[in-house]
N, C-alpha and C positions, 0 to 999 in steps of 0.2 A: 699669602701675606700674613691673614689672621691667625693661622697655626704658628707661623714663624714668631709673629709678634707676641703670642700668648707664651711660647718656650722662652722668648726674651724676659717677658715679664716674670716668669718662674726663676729664671737665672739670677735676675735683679734681687727679687725676694730673698733667694738662698744666700746670697752676698751679705745682704742687711742682717739676717739671722745669724751670720758667723761671727757679728760682732757681739761681745758680752763683758762680763765682768773681768774675766782673765784674758779677753783679747779686746780691749778699748780702741786700738790700733792695728791696721793690717796692711803688710805689704802685698804686692800682686801675688807673690809665691804663697804668703801666708792663706790668702783668699781662695786660691787655687786647690791648696791642700786641705782646707776646711770643707770645701764644696764638693771635690772631685771635679771641677771644671777645668779645662785647659788654661794655661798661662793667658793664651791671647783672648779666650771668652772672660776670663775674670777681668783682664785689662779693659776690655770694652764695657763690661757692665759697671766697673768702677769709674770709669770716665764718663757714662752717661749719669750715674748716680751723682757723681760731681758736678756736672753741668745741670741737673735738675736742683740742686742745693741739698741733697741728703747726705752728703759726704764732703768732707774737705781734704786736701791733698797738699803736702808740705815738701814734697818733691821726693819723698821715700815712703811715707806712711799716710793711709787713708784713715779717716775717722769720722764717725756720724756726727751730724749737727742736730740742734734742737728740732729741726723739722720733722725728724724721723719720729718724735712724740706724737705728732698728728696722727699718725697712723694707729698707733695704740690707743690714743686717746678714743678713737671712732669706737672702738669695741667697748671701752669703759663706759661711753656717753650712751651707748645703744643695747648693750646687751644685758638681757635680765639678771643674771647672778650677781655681778659687780653693783648695779643698781639698788638691787634688794638687799644686799648685804651691807650696803654704807651705813645706814642708819644703826645697823647692830654693831658694827665695828666702832661706831662713836659711841655708843653706849659704853661698850667694853672699855674703850678708852677713857670715858668719864669716869666709869667706877672704879678703874685700876690706876689712873694717872700713867698708862704706858700706852705705847704706839700698838694698834691691833692691825691685823693684815688678813687678807684672803688669799689662797693659793689653789692653784689646780695642777694636774699632772700634765706634763708637757714633755713627751718623750721620755728620758731619764733625767728630766729635772723638774723642779717645783718652780711654776711661774706664778708670780703676785700679780692679781688682777684687780686689788682693790686694797685700800689702806687708810687709816685714819691715824694721824701723827698726834702723839702726846706732847707734853710741854718738856719732859725729859729726854730730849734727842740723844741717840747714840749714834756713833758710825758703824752701822752693821750692814751698810749697802742695799738694805730694803726699800725698795721703792716700787711703784706701779711698773711693771714690765721686767722688773728684776727676775732672775733665775737662778737656783741654788740646787745641788746635788741632791738628788732623794736620799742617798744613804748616809749624808752628814747632818740634814736639817731637821728639825722636829716636823714641820709639814710635810716633809718627804717621806719620812719614816710612817706617818699617819696615811699617805697616800698609798705607799707601798702594801700597807695593810689590806688595800682592798683586792691587790691581786689575788688570783687563785693560785694553786700549788704549781701548775705549770707554767704560769706567768711568772711567778716569783722565782722559780728555778732558771728561767731563761734570763732574767735580772741578774741573778747572782752568778750567773756563768760569767758576767764580765770582770769578776773579781781577778786581782786585788783592786781596790779602790784607792786612789790617791789619798794621802792623809793631809788634811787641813790643818790639824793640830796633834799633839800626843794623844788626845782622847778619842780621834775619829775611828769609827770602825773601818776597818780596809780588809777584812778577810770576809768570805761569803757565809762562813759561820757567824762572825760577830754580826753581820747584818740582819741576817736570818733571825739570831736572838734578840735584836731590836725590835724587829718587826713582830716576832711573837709576844714580846713584852707589851708593846703598844696595843696591840688586839686585845690582850688581857686587861689591860688597865683603862683602854678606851680613851688614853691621851698619849702623847710623847713629849718627854721632857729632856732636853738637850743640854747637858751641861758642859760647856766648852769643846764640844765636839766639831763644831763648825769654825768657831773664832775664839782665840783665848780672851777670858774675861767677858764672855756672852754666854747668858741663859735664855733659853726659850722654851715655850709650851705651846702646843698644838693639840686642838681636839677635831673629830671629823665633822663633817656636815653631811647628813643623809638627806635625800629627797623622801617623799612619802612612801615610795616603793622599796625603801631601804637601802639604795643604791648610793655609794659615797661619791659626792660629786666636789667636794673641796676640803680644805682644812683651814680652820682659823687659828692665827699663831700671835702671841704676845712674846716682845723680846725685852730684855732687860740687863742691866750690867750687873756681874756678879759682886761687884763691890758694894751694892745696896740693896740686893734682893737676893734670897736664898730659894734653894729647889723646895724646900717645905713650904715657903710663901707662895711660890707659884702653884703648888699642889692643893694648899689648903684655902688660900684667899683668892687666887686668879682663876683656878680652873672652875669652880662652881659659875662663876660669872659668865666664863666663855661658854660652857656647856648649856647654859640657859638660852645663850642666844644663838649658839649653833641649833639647837633645836628648834627654836622659833624662825630661823632661817629656813630651816628644812622644810617646815610646814608650809611655807609661802611657794615652794618650787612646783 
């Protein structure tokens, strides 16, 4: 029974992870395809999650409820990295008047684990728990820079990458060029590669051993901030706090 119960838990968690920005609602068939579970198993998991209050069902689609946030909040409230990062993100926000975030790599996505909101809110979908594709986001391009040549080759083998805007790198060569440029510059500046009208900048966070553990980012509207401003005014503040955070790890 214990083994069966733990297997059921794993399947339920897989279903919850199938929800995302591009899949805010799922049918049973959607959940089955996304997780590799049979339709019958996906149905049982979704029904159980509905009974527990983690998802709702409108007769066709299942969607997560706010209760799911409690799972992610447990990590943010107890893990060292987001706790240590929070005052630095707040300081970056105060110095730049822009929202600042911290992301780590989660499979082929950039997962945001801490954030400090600025007063100039923009609808970029970034929040704690949000995930963005590595190839199209500034944090993701920084995180890709930590991969060795074999790991990067394996990642690039998934090309072509779906375009988010006309400026999105979609081929292996384009993504590799971005990663090499980011490594050389020590930062990634994303100009409307993820979303039209959105600029972002990310810098790496290294632990005392030199291992890349995350990326700090700032996003802003292209209507009021330029790439040069991000590089000249915002980047030095971010790099200062990224270094200070790294020394605490």
